C-alpha positions as CSV (number, residue, x, y, z in Angstrom):
1,M,72.5,1.9,0.8
2,L,71.0,0.6,-2.9
3,I,69.3,-2.2,-1.0
4,G,67.9,0.3,1.2
5,L,66.9,2.8,-1.5
6,V,65.4,-0.1,-3.7
7,A,63.4,-1.6,-0.7
8,A,62.0,2.4,0.1
9,C,61.1,2.4,-3.5
10,T,59.1,-0.9,-3.4
11,D,57.9,0.3,-0.5
12,S,56.1,3.5,-1.4
13,V,54.9,2.0,-5.0
14,D,53.4,-1.5,-3.2
15,T,52.6,-0.5,-0.1
16,P,48.8,1.8,-0.5
17,P,48.3,4.7,1.6
18,P,46.0,3.4,4.9
19,R,42.3,4.1,3.7
20,P,41.1,6.7,6.2
21,Q,38.8,5.9,9.7
22,F,35.9,7.6,10.8
23,P,34.3,7.4,14.1
24,K,30.7,4.9,13.7
25,W,27.6,7.6,14.0
26,H,24.6,6.4,16.3
27,P,21.3,7.8,16.2
28,Q,21.1,10.6,18.7
29,Q,17.5,11.3,19.1
30,P,15.5,10.3,22.3
31,R,13.7,6.7,21.8
32,P,10.0,7.2,22.9
33,A,9.3,5.4,26.4
34,D,7.2,1.8,26.0
35,R,3.7,1.4,28.1
36,D,4.5,-0.5,31.2
37,E,5.0,-4.2,30.2
38,Q,3.4,-6.0,33.6
39,A,0.4,-3.5,33.3
40,V,-0.5,-4.1,29.7
41,G,0.0,-7.9,30.6
42,A,-2.3,-7.7,33.5
43,A,-4.9,-6.2,31.4
44,L,-4.7,-8.4,28.8
45,T,-5.2,-11.4,31.5
46,A,-8.0,-9.9,32.8
47,L,-10.0,-9.4,29.6
48,D,-12.6,-11.6,28.1
49,F,-11.5,-11.9,24.3
50,C,-14.6,-13.4,23.4
51,E,-16.5,-10.1,24.5
52,L,-14.5,-8.3,21.9
53,I,-16.4,-10.6,19.0
54,D,-19.6,-8.5,19.0
55,L,-22.4,-10.8,17.8
56,A,-24.7,-7.4,16.7
57,A,-21.7,-7.0,13.7
58,Y,-22.2,-10.4,13.1
59,D,-26.2,-10.0,13.0
60,R,-25.7,-7.0,10.5
61,R,-23.5,-9.3,8.3
62,K,-25.1,-12.8,8.1
63,A,-27.2,-12.2,5.1
64,G,-30.7,-14.4,6.3
65,D,-28.5,-16.9,7.6
66,T,-30.0,-18.8,10.3
67,R,-27.7,-21.0,12.1
68,P,-26.6,-20.4,15.3
69,V,-22.6,-19.2,16.4
70,T,-21.1,-19.3,19.7
71,R,-17.7,-18.1,20.8
72,E,-15.4,-20.4,22.0
73,P,-12.5,-19.3,24.1
74,K,-9.0,-20.9,23.8
75,V,-5.8,-20.6,25.1
76,R,-2.9,-21.3,23.0
77,D,1.1,-21.0,23.7
78,G,-0.5,-19.1,26.9
79,R,-2.0,-16.5,25.1
80,K,-5.8,-16.1,25.1
81,T,-7.9,-16.2,21.5
82,C,-11.1,-16.8,20.6
83,T,-13.0,-17.8,17.6
84,L,-16.8,-17.3,16.3
85,L,-18.2,-20.5,15.2
86,R,-21.4,-21.2,13.0
87,D,-22.6,-24.5,13.3
88,G,-20.1,-25.3,16.1
89,Y,-17.4,-26.0,13.3
90,E,-17.1,-23.0,10.9
91,A,-14.2,-20.8,11.9
92,L,-15.5,-16.8,11.0
93,V,-13.5,-14.7,12.9
94,Y,-10.9,-14.8,14.9
95,V,-9.6,-12.7,17.7
96,Q,-6.2,-13.1,19.9
97,D,-3.6,-11.8,22.0
98,M,-1.0,-11.6,19.1
99,D,2.7,-12.9,20.5
100,P,5.2,-10.4,20.8
101,S,7.9,-11.5,18.3
102,H,5.5,-10.5,15.5
103,A,5.3,-6.8,17.0
104,W,7.2,-5.7,13.6
105,L,4.9,-7.0,11.3
106,R,2.6,-3.8,11.7
107,N,5.0,-2.0,9.5
108,D,3.3,-3.9,6.7
109,G,0.1,-2.6,7.7
110,A,-2.0,0.2,6.2
111,V,-2.9,2.6,9.6
112,V,-6.8,2.5,9.7
113,D,-9.1,4.7,12.5
114,L,-11.3,2.3,14.1
115,G,-13.4,4.7,15.6
116,G,-11.0,6.3,17.1
117,V,-8.4,3.4,17.5
118,K,-5.6,3.1,15.8
119,A,-5.1,-0.3,13.6
120,Y,-3.3,-1.9,10.7
121,Q,-4.9,-3.6,8.3
122,V,-3.3,-6.1,5.5
123,E,-5.1,-7.4,2.9
124,T,-4.4,-10.9,1.2
125,R,-4.5,-11.1,-2.6
126,R,-4.0,-14.6,-4.3
127,D,-4.9,-15.5,-7.6
128,G,-6.3,-12.0,-8.6
129,G,-8.8,-12.2,-5.5
130,V,-8.6,-11.0,-1.9
131,S,-8.4,-14.3,0.1
132,G,-7.9,-13.0,3.8
133,C,-7.6,-9.7,6.1
134,A,-6.3,-9.3,9.3
135,I,-6.3,-6.1,11.6
136,T,-4.2,-5.4,14.5
137,V,-5.1,-3.2,17.6
138,P,-1.7,-2.3,19.6
139,V,-1.7,-2.0,23.2
140,S,1.9,-1.3,23.4
141,F,5.2,-1.4,21.8
142,Q,5.3,-5.3,21.8
143,R,1.7,-6.2,22.5
144,A,-1.3,-6.1,20.0
145,I,-4.8,-7.9,20.0
146,G,-5.5,-9.3,16.5
147,F,-8.3,-9.6,14.3
148,E,-8.8,-11.9,11.5
149,L,-11.5,-13.3,9.3
150,G,-11.4,-17.1,9.6
151,P,-11.4,-19.7,6.4
152,Q,-15.0,-20.5,6.5
153,S,-16.2,-16.9,6.4
154,R,-17.6,-16.3,3.1
155,S,-16.5,-13.3,2.3
156,K,-13.0,-12.2,2.5
157,D,-13.5,-8.6,2.3
158,C,-12.0,-6.1,4.6
159,G,-14.7,-4.3,5.2
160,L,-16.4,-7.2,6.9
161,L,-13.3,-7.6,9.5
162,R,-13.6,-4.0,9.8
163,D,-16.9,-3.7,11.6
164,F,-16.2,-6.4,13.7
165,A,-12.5,-5.0,15.0
166,T,-14.4,-1.4,15.2
167,A,-16.9,-2.6,17.5
168,G,-14.3,-4.7,19.7
169,A,-12.1,-1.7,19.9
170,A,-14.6,0.2,21.1
171,K,-14.8,-2.3,23.9
172,L,-11.0,-2.1,25.2
173,S,-10.5,0.8,27.4
174,R,-9.1,4.0,26.2
175,D,-5.7,3.8,28.4
176,L,-4.8,0.4,26.5
177,V,-5.1,1.8,23.0
178,Y,-3.9,4.4,21.0
179,P,-5.4,7.0,19.3
180,P,-5.0,7.2,15.6
181,D,-1.8,9.6,15.8
182,G,-0.6,7.9,18.6
183,Q,2.8,6.9,19.1
184,D,3.0,3.0,18.8
185,S,6.5,1.8,18.5
186,G,10.1,2.4,19.1
187,R,10.0,4.4,15.6
188,V,10.6,7.7,16.0
189,G,9.1,10.2,12.8
190,A,9.5,8.6,9.2
191,C,11.8,5.9,10.6
192,A,8.3,4.3,11.2
193,D,8.1,4.2,7.3
194,W,11.3,2.6,6.5
195,V,11.2,-1.2,5.6
196,S,13.3,-2.8,8.2
197,T,12.8,-5.4,11.0
198,S,14.3,-3.1,13.3
199,K,12.4,-1.6,16.5
200,G,14.2,2.0,15.9
201,E,16.7,2.0,18.1
202,N,19.5,2.3,15.0
203,C,17.2,5.2,12.8
204,D,16.7,9.0,13.6
205,P,14.5,11.3,11.2
206,A,17.3,13.0,8.9
207,V,18.4,15.9,10.4
208,D,19.6,19.3,7.8
209,A,23.6,18.9,7.5
210,Q,25.9,21.1,5.3
211,V,27.7,19.4,2.3
212,P,31.1,20.7,2.2
213,T,32.9,21.8,-0.9
214,G,35.4,19.4,-2.7
215,A,34.8,15.6,-3.7
216,E,37.2,14.0,-0.8
217,L,35.8,16.5,1.9
218,V,32.2,15.2,1.0
219,L,33.0,12.0,1.1
220,A,34.8,12.0,4.4
221,A,32.0,14.0,6.0
222,G,29.5,11.3,4.4
223,A,31.1,8.7,6.0
224,A,31.2,10.3,9.4
225,D,27.6,11.0,9.1
226,P,24.6,9.9,7.2
227,N,23.2,13.3,7.3
228,V,25.5,14.4,5.2
229,E,24.7,11.6,2.8
230,C,21.1,12.6,2.7
231,A,21.7,16.3,2.1
232,V,23.4,15.3,-0.6
233,F,20.5,13.8,-2.4
234,R,17.5,15.4,-0.3
235,E,16.7,18.0,-3.4
236,A,17.4,15.7,-6.1
237,V,14.9,12.8,-4.6
238,K,12.1,15.2,-3.6
239,K,12.7,16.9,-7.3
240,T,12.5,13.6,-8.6
241,F,10.3,11.0,-6.9
242,G,8.5,13.6,-4.9
243,P,8.0,15.6,-1.8
244,G,6.6,12.3,-0.1
245,F,9.8,10.4,0.2
246,E,11.6,11.5,3.7
247,P,14.8,10.8,4.6
248,I,16.3,8.9,7.5
249,A,19.5,8.7,9.2
250,T,20.9,5.0,9.9
251,P,24.2,4.1,10.4
252,G,26.3,4.1,7.5
253,S,23.4,4.9,5.1
254,C,20.6,7.3,4.6
255,Y,17.0,5.8,3.1
256,F,14.5,7.8,1.5
257,V,11.2,6.1,2.6
258,E,7.2,6.7,2.2
259,P,4.3,5.8,4.1
260,Q,2.9,3.5,1.4
261,H,6.2,1.4,1.2
262,R,5.9,1.0,-2.7
263,L,8.9,2.1,-3.2
264,Q,12.3,2.9,-0.8
265,I,15.5,4.4,-1.6
266,E,18.5,4.2,-0.1
267,A,21.7,6.6,-1.0
268,G,25.2,7.3,0.2
269,A,28.0,9.6,-0.6
270,T,31.5,7.6,1.5
271,A,34.9,7.5,1.7
272,N,34.5,4.1,3.7
273,G,33.1,2.4,0.7
274,G,34.6,0.6,-2.4
275,A,35.4,1.9,-5.7
276,P,32.8,1.9,-8.3
277,G,34.9,-0.5,-10.2
278,Q,34.1,-3.3,-8.4
279,W,30.9,-3.0,-9.2
280,L,31.7,-3.3,-12.7
281,A,34.1,-5.9,-12.5
282,D,31.6,-8.5,-10.1
283,P,33.9,-11.5,-10.1
284,N,31.5,-13.2,-8.0
285,K,28.3,-12.7,-10.4
286,T,26.3,-11.5,-7.6
287,Y,24.7,-8.6,-10.2
288,K,23.7,-8.5,-13.8
289,D,23.1,-5.9,-16.3
290,H,26.6,-3.8,-16.0
291,H,27.2,-0.8,-17.6
292,Q,30.1,1.9,-17.7
293,T,28.4,5.1,-17.9
294,S,29.0,8.4,-16.6
295,F,27.1,11.4,-14.6
296,S,27.8,15.3,-14.7
297,G,31.2,14.4,-16.1
298,N,31.8,11.5,-13.1
299,P,32.7,7.8,-14.2
300,G,29.8,5.3,-13.3
301,V,28.6,1.9,-12.7
302,T,25.0,0.9,-13.5
303,F,23.2,-2.6,-12.4
304,R,21.0,-4.7,-11.5
305,S,20.2,-7.4,-9.1
306,T,19.8,-10.9,-10.5
307,D,15.8,-11.0,-9.3
308,D,15.9,-7.7,-10.8
309,R,14.3,-6.4,-7.3
310,E,17.2,-3.7,-7.3
311,F,18.5,-1.0,-9.4
312,S,22.1,0.3,-8.1
313,L,24.1,3.5,-9.3
314,Y,27.4,3.9,-8.2
315,V,29.7,6.9,-9.3
316,S,33.4,8.1,-8.5
317,P,33.4,11.8,-7.7
318,L,37.2,11.5,-7.7
319,G,37.7,10.8,-11.5
320,S,38.2,7.1,-11.5
321,L,36.4,3.9,-11.1
322,D,38.9,2.3,-9.6
323,A,39.2,5.2,-6.9
324,V,38.4,3.9,-3.4
325,G,35.3,5.6,-2.2
326,H,31.6,6.5,-4.0
327,V,28.6,8.4,-5.0
328,R,25.8,5.2,-4.4
329,L,21.8,4.8,-5.1
330,T,20.1,1.8,-4.9
331,I,16.1,1.5,-5.5
332,T,14.0,-1.2,-4.2
333,P,10.4,-1.6,-4.6
334,E,8.6,-3.1,-1.9
335,R,5.3,-4.5,-1.3
336,E,2.7,-2.1,-0.5
337,R,1.7,-1.1,2.6
338,G,-1.7,-3.1,3.7
339,I,-1.6,-5.2,0.5
340,D,0.3,-8.8,0.8
341,D,-0.2,-9.6,-2.9
342,W,1.3,-12.7,-3.7
343,D,1.1,-11.6,-7.5
344,R,2.7,-8.6,-7.9
345,S,5.8,-8.6,-9.3
346,K,8.3,-6.6,-7.4
347,A,10.5,-6.1,-9.8
348,V,11.7,-2.2,-10.8
349,T,10.3,-0.8,-13.7
350,A,11.9,1.7,-16.5
351,V,10.5,4.5,-15.0
352,D,11.7,4.6,-11.3
353,V,15.4,3.8,-12.9
354,A,15.0,6.6,-15.2
355,K,14.0,8.6,-12.0
356,A,17.4,6.9,-10.3
357,R,19.0,8.3,-12.9
358,A,18.0,11.6,-13.2
359,V,18.5,11.7,-9.6
360,M,22.3,10.6,-9.2
361,E,22.6,13.3,-12.7
362,L,21.2,16.2,-10.6
363,A,23.0,15.5,-7.1
364,M,26.6,14.8,-8.8
365,A,25.7,18.6,-11.3
366,T,24.9,19.9,-7.1
367,H,27.8,18.6,-5.3
368,F,30.6,17.3,-7.8
369,R,31.1,19.9,-9.9
370,T,34.1,21.7,-8.6
371,A,38.1,20.4,-10.1
372,R,39.1,17.2,-8.4
């Protein structure tokens, strides 16, 4: 009897309570349909890519150079391409059928209007100057026609390439291109601004959700639905970072995204995650600059990634850094959309760190001020 009692007491002390289990959330909004793959493929097969390099555009830009130019068609890896050559060897402009595996890269480009045709532009910068430009004209979710300045082009200015791309886009049939506001990917709404290689299948624009009262209930609701996590931070992010940041829901996390891609915010409030104290201890030294702090009376931890690319805040609304579950915020500066700048530092700024702290303080004061 005594042995059984001791065993029962030992079990009650050493066996932790079971972790709560929540069903995995999946995006629920309908996905847009892509164009017929065979029809798009047939249209590109029939297309004369050299006709897309407008010689009148070259004449406007040649600046008195009288050397002859030719358009040279080729097929590379089964895809058509054409190069504008001067004197038979100086590559000035390329036009090509883009490989579908690069479709997600258009998310890095700034959206531009080529005379009523949607396109994406990326300007490359190195050593303080512009070193190249590329413009992509989507023709389906996966297929696109690419315009790019060649290595022998005197100017690397995107304005030069825009002349060629606008003239070329005008020669494409209207049913092959997209209007400036056209749906040219599987990403819905603000999901198009998410810095991710995802095709959009695991993202929904966040919808309004009720934040329950009480820390345990909030964490449980957040674990079951990222829309609740977005709701915890929505007003605080809008007030601090501005209305340009829109929330999106993904499995297990909320993101606040903006069209320029200069900064991305990841947020959560969940019973599924670990205790904030785990990040303070950080036994594998994955992060740096660990600091124990508090937000609206709730114990928390702040830290950075070793490359200074991220700044994170983890807070316990349960009164202890060792309690399982947390409220978190991570800010990450990103490469600005449309600019491939090799020199620009991506480190988190002191201004954004201060804003992140203000967001967490406001969110905790708003949703976790009730007695635990």
